[in-house]
N, C-alpha and C positions, 0 to 999 in steps of 0.2 A: 273263685274272684277275688279274695284279698293275695291268693298265690301273686295273678295274674298281675294286681296291681304292682305287689311286690319288684316285680321283674321289669315293670316298665318302670318303676321311679328310679330301680338299678342301672337300665339303660341309661335316663337319663344325665344320671347321677356322673355316667361311665363319659359321655359325650361332653358334659357339660367341665367334665375334668381332661377330656384330650383337646376340647378348645381351649380351655386353658395355657397347657401346656405347648402347642401349638401356636399361642398368643406370647407364650414368653420365647418361647426360639425366634418367632418374627422380631421381636423386640431387642433381643441379641445382636438379630444378625443385620437389620436392616434398621438405619437408623433414624428415628422419628422428626419430624419437620420441626425447626427450630419455634419455641414458644412463641418468638418474637422480631420483625425481619423490617430492618430497613431497607427504606424505598432510598435509595439515591440516584439522581437525576445528571448524567453528566452531558458533554456536547464532543462532538469526536469528529473526526475526518471520515467521510464516506467511503473510503478502502476497509475501514475495520468494521462497517454496521452488518455484515455477513456473519461476523465471527462475536458479535455481540446481542443477535438477535438466533446463535445457533442453541437450539433445546438444551445441547449438554453443557453449554456456558452458562447460561442461566441458571439448570439445576444446580450447578458445582456453586455458583453466589448464593444458591440460594441456601442449599446445604452451611454456608458461613454466616448464615443472617443478612443476607444483602436482597435484597429485588433490583439491579439496576437497569437501568431505564436510557436511553442513549437519545438521542439529536442530531442530526447531523449539520454538518456545512463543511465549503472548505475551510483545508486548514489553515491560509492566511485569515482568510474572513473572521476564520474563530479569535484570534487576535483584535479584531474590531470591537467583538462583542460584548453586549452588558451580560458578563459572568454573573450576576447575582444570582437568579434563580439554582443555580447549579453547585453541583458538587466535586465536579471534576473539569478538566477539562484534556484533551487528550490528541495534541495535532500532530502531523504526519511528519515536519521537521525541527529539526534544534532552535531555526533563527525565528519562526511563529512564538515556540514556548519558550524563550528567552524571553521578546517580548511581553507574554503572555503572563509569567513571571516578575519581571520590575513590575508592569503596571497593578500586579495585584499584592503587592508587598509579600509573593512566597518566594521561601526560599529552597523549597524540596520540590525535589522531581525523580522519577522513576521512566528509568529507559528497559522498560518491559523486552519489545523486539526491535526488528530493523528488518528493510530488503532492501537490495539495490535497484538501480532503478537499470532500464533494459528496454528498449526495442522491438515491440512486436511485430513478426516479418514474416515474409512468406519465400521458402527456398529457391525459386526463382530469381526473385527479388536480390536476395546476398549472394547470391551467383555473380547476378551484373553486377553487384558493388566492388563484390571479389576480385572480377576481370576489369575494375576502373578506380583498384588501389583503393578501396575506401574499407572494404570487409576484408577478413584475414575467416577461414571459415576453419574449427577448432575439432571439427569430428562430429560432436552432439550438439554444437551452438559456435557463436561465428561471435569474435570481436569487432568493433567500429570503430574507427580513425577517426575522431571530430575534427581534427586540423583537417585535416583529407575532406571530409564531408564539406568544412566550411567553405573551403575553396571553391568547393562545385556551387556551392548557394552563392560565394561573391560572384559569379559569373552567369550567377540566374541559369545554372544546367539542366536541360528537359531529359526528361528520362528518352526521348527521342534520338538526345546528342551523343548518346552513349556507342560508342563505336560494336557491330556486331550485335545490338538488341533487339533479339526479335522473341522475346521471351514477354516483355513489354514494354512496347511500342508505341509508349500514349506521350502528348505534348503538354504535358503536366510537369510545372516544375518538381525537382527533386527536394522534396521538402520530408524530415518527420512533423506527424502529425502530434498535438499537443495539445493540455486544456489552457483554459484560457491564466495568462501570466499573471494577468489580477488581482485571480480570486483563486486559484489554485496551486496546493504545494506540487502534483508534479511536475508542473510548464515551470515552479521555482528553482526546481530541482534542476530543470532543465538549461536554467537560464545560470545556472551555477557552471555546469560543466565547460556550455559554449561561452561566458564569461572569462573564465577561467582560461581557456585556449587561447581566447583572444587578449589577454591581459600578461602574453607571452609566459605561460604555464606558470602563472601564479595570481591566487586569491585575490581579487579585488579587497581594495582594503579601504579605500575613503571615494568620498564625493568627486575628485577632480578622474580617479582614474572609473569610475563606474559611467559619468560621462563620456567619457575619451570611448569606453568599452560599446556602448548601449547603441553610438552609431554603426559598429559591425555588425549586433547580436540582433537588431531590428527585425529583421525581413525574416528572420526562423519565424515570428509571429505572425509578422502584419501578414505576409504575403499570402497566408493559410486561407486567409477570409475569418467567415464564420466560427469559432470553436467553444467549445463547450466549458464550463462552469466547473464540471467535476471528472476523476478520471476515470469511474465507469461508463459515459457514454461512449466517449472515444473507442473503449476496449469493447463492447459491445458491438461498435460496429463494425470492427474488424472480425469478430465474432461472428456476427450476423452478416453480412452485407459483403464480406469478402477484400478481395486483393482489389477489383477495381475504385474503391471507395480508400480501403487505409493499408498501401502498400507497408507504409513504417508507422508505427504509432508509438511512441512515450509511456509506459507503462511502470506500475512497479513492476517488479519481479514475482512478488506473493502474489498476483493478481491470475496471472499466468499458471502458476506453479497450484495454486489450488486447485482450479478446472481441471488440472490434469492430475492430481493426488483425490478427486471426487469422481473419477473417471467418467467426464462429462464428452458425449460424445461432439462437441461444440470444437473442440480439440483436433485438429485432423494430422496427416500425417505431414504434411507438407507446410506446416506451422515452424516455424524457430524463432529464438530468444538472442538476438544482439546484444554485445554488452558492451556500452559505448566504452572507448580508450583515452581520458579520464573517463571514471565512474563517479560517484556520490552514494551515500549511501542517505535511506530516508530514515530517519531514526525517531520509530513511534515514543512518544516522548509526554509522559502522565504528569501531570499537576494536580495535585487536589487542591482542595480548596476550602474543602470541612473535613473534622475530623472523619466521617463516614463517607468520604471521598476519599481518603488517605488510605483507608481500610482498602478500597477495589483493587487501589493501586498497589500495596506490596502483595495484595493477593495476586493481582496479574503479574509481579516478580516473581515470588517465589511459590509458588498451590505449582505441583509437578502436575495436578490434570487440565489447569488452563494453560502451562505453558506447552504440555504435549497437543493442547486443545490449539494454542496459536502454529507449532510445524504445522500442521495438517491443511490451515489455510494459508500454507506457504511463506509465516513467516519466518526466518530465522530468526533465532535463541542464542543464550551464552551456551546450549550445550549445543555445538555444533557437531559430536558424532549422532545426534538424536536426526536432527536437520539430516544429514550424509542416509542413513541409514532410509531415512523416508523419501529420500529420491531411487535409493539402488533398489528399494524394493517394487517400484513402480517404473523401473528403468527409465530412471530417467536424469540424462546426463547433462547434468550442468555444474558448474564449478562448485567446487568446496570450499575455494578460498579465490577472493578479487583480490589481486597483486595491486594496481594502479587507482588507487581510490583519492578522494581529496577533500578536503571540507568545502562545505557552502560558504560563503561571505556572511560576516555578522547583518546582522537584520538591518542596519542603517545604511547599508552598499549597498544589499542587495534592494531596500526600498527603493532606493533615488534609480537604479536599472529602471526597476518596475515602473517608478513613475513616471522618466522619459520615453519607455514604451508604449503610456500610458496617454502622454501628451501626442506622438506619433500615430496614435488609431484616432486620437479626437483632431490631428488636422486631416488624418485623410490620407495619412502619406502610406506610399506602395510598399515600403520597404526597399527600395529599390537604389 
């Protein structure tokens, strides 16, 4: 009996030692969760919400002792919010970021990643525009001549007016669908491009130029009718409803790329991107408002895991080679470098044009 007890005790001791060894190995190989996690809340443009909600992103922040929570708003709206409850603001555009920094006395900011503006369309539409002298087929993508497009808009040209149009014979005006320029950064970037071309290929610099250009660009927005406040909605319509409702929609390139990299079946072979010429970059500019918020910004800029995940969500980073490799691995032929890139106007002239357009909305203008 004593021998049986001794054997049983020996087994228990051995098992205990084994468990201790396994625990020791795991403690070396698997980092323990931080003893203290700081909750940081920020307000971001809605186009970055999927990135911040991704479990891999949340886990990486948590490894660094941060639990990052976000609210969303239109990037231009962020510049007008009470930001006292937040540790950081993260709009999609530089003009809004400059306004936020000035309003809150912040000198520091981080440009963590960026994306060019693009027009999500369909190959039959793009080929029609090639025949009309507006688009150029670059093989796996198209370029979009903004000056030629504005000439069509000035004449209120309809799809049915295009010679030889048998692929999209509808009586709708030829217009790029955008979001609400009064609230959304993507629409403000669209306005930046159109105003540059309308201002004889110069960035609008003051209120006088803004007022002069506004009359030319107003039809781009007023003729659309109802427009959404956030960039996600028209892009979802493009994916779900199709060419009938949305033949062309102004988006962030990252929105389209993220769906392709995720092997989303909503992306079909006849969907294409057209890049405006000239084009503008939406620089996602992080503004820290508290020390904890500053830690979030530094991690977004410097942490290799977060930078790699940003690319998987379609954003371009300082590592152009990594972005190109990701595109190649998914057989996505998009431009590695965009040459005809302009800067958006400063906050004040951009706001002046938006105010002019808002007034035209209120007066019931048709943009004709």
